[in-house]
C-alpha distance (Angstrom), angle and dihedral (degrees) to the residues before:
residue distance angle dihedral
M1 . . .
K2 3.78 . .
I3 3.81 105.4 .
V4 3.81 131.7 -176.7
I5 3.82 116.6 -159.0
V6 3.81 117.9 -165.8
G7 3.81 112.3 -159.0
G8 3.80 125.8 50.5
G9 3.79 98.4 -155.3
L10 3.80 125.0 115.1
V11 3.82 94.0 -70.5
G12 3.80 95.8 44.9
T13 3.81 95.6 46.3
T14 3.81 93.5 45.0
L15 3.79 89.5 50.4
A16 3.81 91.5 47.8
E17 3.81 91.5 51.7
R18 3.79 91.9 48.3
L19 3.81 95.7 47.2
T20 3.80 91.2 47.2
R21 3.80 88.6 56.7
D22 3.79 86.5 53.1
Q23 3.83 88.6 58.3
H24 3.83 96.9 -110.1
D25 3.81 121.8 146.1
I26 3.82 103.9 -113.9
T27 3.80 132.2 -167.2
L28 3.81 115.7 -175.5
V29 3.82 121.5 -159.7
D30 3.81 124.0 -163.9
D31 3.80 128.8 172.9
D32 3.81 92.6 -143.9
V33 3.81 101.4 84.5
E34 3.81 94.5 -164.4
R35 3.80 92.5 49.7
A36 3.80 89.2 47.3
R37 3.80 89.4 54.1
K38 3.81 91.5 51.8
L39 3.81 91.9 46.2
S40 3.80 90.5 52.6
E41 3.81 87.7 58.3
T42 3.81 95.6 49.4
L43 3.82 104.5 33.5
D44 3.79 127.1 66.4
V45 3.82 91.7 -135.3
H46 3.79 137.1 92.0
V47 3.84 107.3 -92.9
I48 3.81 125.3 -163.4
G49 3.80 124.6 -169.1
G50 3.80 112.2 -142.1
N51 3.79 146.4 80.1
G52 3.80 107.2 -60.8
A53 3.81 90.3 -157.1
V54 3.81 89.5 68.8
V55 3.81 119.3 91.2
G56 3.78 95.3 -134.1
V57 3.80 93.5 51.9
L58 3.80 92.8 48.4
R59 3.79 89.4 48.9
R60 3.82 90.6 51.4
A61 3.81 88.6 50.4
G62 3.80 90.0 56.7
A63 3.79 100.6 -107.8
E64 3.82 90.1 148.9
T65 3.81 90.7 68.1
A66 3.81 100.1 27.0
D67 3.80 122.1 125.0
L68 3.80 90.9 -155.3
V69 3.80 137.6 13.5
I70 3.81 118.4 -159.7
A71 3.81 118.3 -164.7
M72 3.82 108.4 -158.4
S73 3.81 105.0 152.5
N74 3.81 121.3 131.2
S75 3.83 90.8 -109.4
D76 3.81 118.1 84.0
E77 3.80 90.1 -163.3
A78 3.81 92.9 52.6
N79 3.80 90.6 47.1
M80 3.81 90.6 52.3
I81 3.81 91.3 51.3
V82 3.81 90.6 49.2
G83 3.80 89.0 51.1
M84 3.81 94.2 48.8
L85 3.81 94.0 47.0
S86 3.80 91.6 47.0
L87 3.80 91.9 51.5
Q88 3.77 103.9 37.1
L89 3.80 103.7 29.9
F90 3.80 104.3 28.8
D91 3.83 98.9 26.1
V92 3.81 92.1 -137.4
P93 3.84 109.7 -170.3
R94 3.81 94.3 -130.2
I95 3.81 138.3 9.5
V96 3.82 134.4 -170.2
V97 3.81 116.7 -160.1
R98 3.80 125.7 -167.9
L99 3.81 112.4 -142.7
Q100 3.80 124.3 174.2
D101 3.81 100.3 177.3
P102 3.83 108.4 78.6
G103 3.80 87.4 -152.0
M104 3.81 89.2 68.6
K105 3.80 91.0 64.7
E106 3.82 91.0 83.7
C107 3.81 90.4 54.5
F108 3.80 90.3 48.3
D109 3.81 92.0 50.3
F110 3.79 89.7 52.5
M111 3.79 90.9 50.0
A112 3.80 92.4 46.8
K113 3.81 94.8 47.1
D114 3.81 109.2 138.2
R115 3.81 88.6 1.8
T116 3.81 101.3 72.6
E117 3.79 93.3 128.6
R118 3.81 88.7 59.5
C119 3.80 100.4 41.8
V120 3.80 129.0 69.2
Y121 3.77 130.5 169.4
V122 3.79 126.4 -162.2
N123 3.79 125.2 -158.8
P124 3.84 113.1 -160.5
D125 3.81 92.5 -160.2
Q126 3.80 92.3 51.0
A127 3.80 90.6 47.0
A128 3.82 90.8 50.3
A129 3.81 92.0 49.6
D130 3.82 89.9 49.5
R131 3.81 92.2 51.9
I132 3.81 94.7 45.4
A133 3.81 91.4 49.1
Q134 3.81 89.9 52.1
L135 3.80 90.8 46.8
L136 3.79 93.8 52.7
E137 3.81 90.5 54.2
V138 3.81 89.9 68.8
P139 3.84 116.5 58.6
G140 3.79 114.7 -136.5
A141 3.81 96.2 9.1
M142 3.81 120.5 134.9
D143 3.79 93.9 -159.2
V144 3.81 134.0 8.5
V145 3.80 133.1 -174.6
S146 3.81 124.3 175.2
F147 3.79 123.7 -144.0
M148 3.77 140.5 176.2
D149 3.77 95.4 41.7
G150 3.80 91.3 -48.2
Q151 3.81 97.0 -56.3
L152 3.81 93.9 109.8
L153 3.80 126.7 50.3
V154 3.79 124.7 -163.8
A155 3.80 103.3 -157.5
G156 3.79 131.4 174.3
F157 3.82 121.9 -143.4
R158 3.79 131.8 -178.3
I159 3.82 107.7 -125.0
G160 3.79 113.0 -130.3
E161 3.80 129.6 -165.5
S162 3.81 91.4 -101.1
S163 3.81 94.2 54.0
D164 3.81 116.9 113.1
L165 3.80 87.6 -136.4
A166 3.82 97.2 60.6
G167 3.80 110.2 113.0
L168 3.82 95.9 9.6
R169 3.77 124.0 127.7
V170 3.79 113.7 -123.7
E171 3.81 90.3 -119.9
D172 3.82 92.4 53.3
M173 3.79 91.7 45.4
N174 3.79 92.1 54.5
L175 3.80 94.0 44.7
V176 3.80 99.3 42.9
L177 3.79 106.9 28.3
F178 3.79 103.2 27.4
A179 3.77 103.7 28.7
K180 3.81 91.3 126.3
N181 3.80 102.6 21.7
P182 3.81 123.1 77.0
T183 3.82 98.2 -118.7
K184 3.79 127.1 127.0
A185 3.81 138.0 173.1
V186 3.81 104.4 -121.4
A187 3.81 107.0 167.2
I188 3.81 138.2 14.5
H189 3.81 127.9 -160.4
R190 3.81 110.2 -159.4
M191 3.79 120.2 171.3
D192 3.83 102.9 -49.4
D193 3.82 95.9 -22.0
W194 3.80 131.6 95.5
I195 3.81 113.9 -154.8
I196 3.80 130.0 -165.6
P197 3.81 95.0 -152.2
H198 3.78 128.3 -129.8
G199 3.79 126.9 -165.7
N200 3.80 95.7 -86.1
D201 3.80 95.4 49.7
Q202 3.81 113.3 109.2
I203 3.79 126.9 -140.1
E204 3.80 110.7 -128.3
V205 3.79 134.8 -163.6
D206 3.83 111.4 -86.8
D207 3.81 92.7 22.7
L208 3.78 116.2 136.5
V209 3.79 101.2 -135.5
Y210 3.79 125.3 -170.1
F211 3.78 117.6 -150.3
A212 3.79 130.6 -167.7
I213 3.81 101.9 -135.4
D214 3.77 133.5 -174.2
R215 3.79 102.7 -126.4
E216 3.82 89.7 -131.2
H217 3.82 90.6 61.6
L218 3.80 97.7 45.9
E219 3.81 95.5 111.0
G220 3.80 92.1 56.5
M221 3.80 89.9 50.3
L222 3.80 92.2 51.5
A223 3.80 90.3 54.6
L224 3.81 91.9 52.8
V225 3.80 94.0 51.6
D226 3.82 88.2 45.6
V227 3.80 97.8 -118.2
H228 3.78 112.9 167.5
H229 3.78 119.6 -150.4
D230 3.79 115.5 -119.3
D231 3.80 111.9 -133.4
R232 3.79 90.4 -158.0
R233 3.80 113.9 100.2
D234 3.81 109.3 -176.3
L235 3.82 118.1 116.9
M236 3.82 121.8 -153.5
I237 3.79 122.5 -171.0
A238 3.80 124.3 -166.9
G239 3.79 104.7 -150.0
A240 3.80 125.5 36.1
G241 3.80 96.6 -154.2
A242 3.80 126.6 113.1
I243 3.82 95.8 -57.5
G244 3.80 95.6 44.7
Q245 3.79 93.1 48.6
E246 3.80 92.7 46.8
L247 3.81 90.7 51.5
V248 3.80 91.8 53.5
R249 3.79 90.6 49.5
R250 3.80 90.5 51.4
L251 3.78 101.3 37.1
G252 3.78 102.0 31.1
T253 3.78 110.0 113.8
G254 3.77 101.0 171.1
E255 3.80 86.0 -127.0
R256 3.78 98.1 87.1
R257 3.78 139.0 43.1
E258 3.81 114.4 -92.5
V259 3.80 116.4 -168.2
L260 3.80 126.9 -175.2
I261 3.81 122.1 -169.3
E262 3.80 118.2 -160.5
E263 3.80 129.4 177.9
N264 3.81 95.0 -161.0
E265 3.80 107.8 80.2
A266 3.81 95.4 -154.5
I267 3.81 92.5 50.8
A268 3.82 91.0 46.3
K269 3.80 90.7 52.4
Q270 3.80 92.6 48.2
A271 3.82 91.7 48.4
A272 3.80 91.7 49.9
E273 3.81 90.1 53.6
T274 3.81 92.8 46.2
L275 3.83 97.5 44.4
P276 3.81 107.4 42.4
G277 3.82 92.5 168.1
A278 3.81 94.5 57.9
I279 3.80 131.9 73.4
V280 3.82 109.3 -119.6
L281 3.81 117.2 -167.6
H282 3.79 128.0 -169.5
G283 3.80 107.7 -138.8
R284 3.79 147.5 89.6
V285 3.79 115.4 -57.8
T286 3.82 88.9 -144.0
D287 3.83 94.1 53.2
Q288 3.81 103.6 120.6
A289 3.80 93.1 -164.7
L290 3.81 91.2 53.6
L291 3.80 92.8 48.5
E292 3.80 91.4 49.7
E293 3.79 91.6 46.3
E294 3.81 88.6 55.3
D295 3.83 91.5 52.1
I296 3.80 97.9 -108.7
Q297 3.81 88.6 177.9
N298 3.82 88.8 66.9
V299 3.80 94.1 52.5
S300 3.78 115.7 111.5
T301 3.82 94.6 -167.4
F302 3.80 131.0 19.4
V303 3.82 115.6 -166.8
A304 3.82 120.4 -170.1
V305 3.80 111.2 -160.8
T306 3.81 105.8 152.7
P307 3.84 117.8 139.0
D308 3.82 88.9 -110.2
H309 3.79 106.8 78.1
E310 3.79 94.5 -169.4
T311 3.80 87.5 56.8
N312 3.80 89.1 50.2
L313 3.80 90.5 57.0
V314 3.79 93.1 48.1
A315 3.81 92.8 46.0
G316 3.80 91.1 47.8
F317 3.79 92.6 49.4
L318 3.81 91.3 48.7
A319 3.81 93.2 47.4
K320 3.80 90.9 50.5
R321 3.79 92.4 48.8
L322 3.80 90.6 50.1
G323 3.78 92.9 54.6
A324 3.81 108.8 -90.4
G325 3.79 113.4 153.5
R326 3.79 109.6 -134.9
V327 3.81 122.7 10.8
V328 3.81 125.0 -158.4
A329 3.81 122.7 -178.9
L330 3.79 134.9 -170.6
V331 3.82 105.1 -127.5
D332 3.81 122.1 166.1
N333 3.79 100.6 162.3
P334 3.84 109.1 98.8
D335 3.81 89.9 -153.6
L336 3.81 90.6 61.8
V337 3.81 97.2 48.9
P338 3.86 94.9 85.2
L339 3.82 89.1 58.8
V340 3.80 94.2 60.0
S341 3.80 99.8 81.0
Q342 3.81 91.4 38.6
I343 3.80 93.7 61.0
G344 3.79 97.2 41.9
I345 3.80 101.9 -106.4
D346 3.80 109.3 153.7
A347 3.81 101.2 -149.6
I348 3.78 141.4 1.4
I349 3.79 130.9 -152.1
S350 3.82 120.6 -150.8
P351 3.83 115.2 -163.5
R352 3.81 87.9 -169.2
V353 3.80 92.5 60.7
L354 3.81 91.3 43.3
V355 3.80 92.1 53.5
I356 3.81 90.0 49.9
G357 3.80 90.2 54.6
L358 3.80 92.4 49.0
T359 3.81 90.7 48.6
L360 3.80 93.3 48.8
E361 3.80 88.9 56.5
Q362 3.78 88.3 62.8
I363 3.79 94.4 45.3
R364 3.78 93.3 50.4
G365 3.83 91.1 43.0
G366 3.78 119.2 156.3
R367 3.78 112.9 83.1
I368 3.81 94.8 -13.1
R369 3.82 108.3 128.8
S370 3.80 98.2 -176.4
V371 3.80 143.4 -15.2
A372 3.81 126.1 -156.0
Q373 3.78 136.9 178.0
L374 3.80 125.2 -144.8
L375 3.82 118.9 -126.9
E376 3.79 102.9 -66.6
D377 3.82 98.2 28.9
R378 3.81 89.5 -108.0
I379 3.81 96.9 116.9
E380 3.80 126.2 48.2
I381 3.80 125.8 -159.4
V382 3.80 119.6 -160.6
D383 3.81 125.4 -168.3
V384 3.81 107.3 -162.4
E385 3.79 137.4 167.7
A386 3.81 109.9 -125.2
S387 3.79 116.1 -121.5
P388 3.83 123.6 -153.0
R389 3.80 87.6 -127.3
T390 3.82 97.9 59.4
V391 3.80 132.3 91.3
L392 3.82 87.8 -117.9
T393 3.82 91.2 74.1
S394 3.82 97.4 39.0
G395 3.80 97.7 93.0
T396 3.79 146.1 -26.8
L397 3.80 117.7 -44.0
S398 3.79 90.8 -102.1
E399 3.82 91.2 49.5
I400 3.81 98.2 50.5
K401 3.82 89.9 55.0
L402 3.79 103.3 -144.7
P403 3.83 112.9 -149.1
S404 3.78 119.0 -89.6
G405 3.80 110.0 -86.3
V406 3.82 93.9 31.5
L407 3.81 120.9 111.1
V408 3.79 131.9 -174.3
A409 3.80 98.2 -139.8
A410 3.80 102.1 178.7
L411 3.79 146.7 -13.0
L412 3.77 129.4 -144.7
R413 3.80 109.9 -153.1
D414 3.79 121.4 171.2
E415 3.82 89.3 -16.7
K416 3.82 91.0 -55.3
L417 3.81 121.0 118.9
L418 3.81 116.4 -133.0
L419 3.82 132.7 -174.7
P420 3.80 103.6 -148.2
G421 3.78 127.9 -150.3
G422 3.80 131.4 -159.8
S423 3.80 93.9 -80.6
D424 3.80 94.2 52.6
R425 3.79 125.2 96.4
I426 3.78 130.4 -140.6
E427 3.79 108.6 -127.4
P428 3.82 124.5 -148.7
G429 3.80 108.6 -91.4
D430 3.82 94.3 27.9
R431 3.78 117.3 132.9
V432 3.81 105.4 -126.8
L433 3.80 126.2 -161.3
L434 3.81 110.9 -153.3
I435 3.82 123.4 -170.4
T436 3.80 120.4 -163.2
T437 3.77 143.1 152.3
T438 3.81 112.9 -99.5
E439 3.81 88.8 -116.8
N440 3.81 90.3 59.6
A441 3.81 96.0 39.6
P442 3.85 94.6 95.1
K443 3.81 88.7 58.8
L444 3.80 88.8 65.8
D445 3.79 90.9 69.5
D446 3.82 92.3 78.1
F447 3.82 90.2 52.7
L448 3.79 94.6 46.6
A449 3.82 98.3 41.5
E450 3.81 115.4 107.0
């Protein structure tokens, strides 16, 4: 595809790098001319310096012949203008617009009227709240994504010495422990390597292992990875902005204490008015005295979602040291990710990676239901509806010869979850969950093409 990306920040450049690996023709536009010059030296894409919300710049970028325009600048207003010009002036077949202000959704809906199949917007804050809410459903997990209308969870757990899975081969685990339950090891992170496991691969202590789990069998899975339920119930959120408020709306039960801490007085006041059932405090999220005063040791989950990701790490580390149960932090800086495990934070959420997954859904299109990346954007998960005209349905799994590093993790057939083996076939209409490394993801196109 010929793709124009407007916005050369962290999201735009990461997306450009990823789509280039997928063999797309990418033009990146950034309004900072000096940054554009530097990007042209480091990225294997065509880079243009200029305001992407200007007709002449979009024309120079090739919007007239583009298959897709992606607006990923830090300005919602600029992204909306890029979207409108791409649709109405250049008649681009499909656009993806990044909007962070929920109030802009009404403007987007007006723009996309009668063109909804061509227009998609992604909200990083909404995506982060979705992922955190899913994560908090599964005790002890470091990452969680739901698929197949919520019936299947892909959850990552750190394997400890006391886990029943430590030392087992994947084949033995599936035969002995999960012979009747739809659960499967689908990815392993060990040291600096990501592994799509085969039967002979062994699960080792300290591995981060992702499992595809039938939601109905989650409790049995937690016992095997030796996750202990925390009887504490209080929830504390550092940051009362859009993500923090959305989490309280989703997770608030009225049966536990929900505390938000916000450094910005105006935001704290607005949150207090919007969330009457929660306790909203104006103060520093890294104030040890404040955390102790609010009984941090009785907090089951501490979530740090301030706009400053370095602050999130510090707040998470402090909360963990003071006795909080589970700690989740919003961290989008790749340079900070290696620090997470060192300071005891249990899970991180990256809006950048989430936006990439949402955008890839639109690029793949067709029968793709959803696309997600795991932690470091090294593993891709694709939920697709099988067509009778694809290679996927042309024979048994062993006969269609999926590329190395690609795994069929699960099937949903007539609302029943199945864990297929080599002798099984994918039937037209099945929902298929495919796991692959990002390097091998482009090879899936031949299997999904109709």
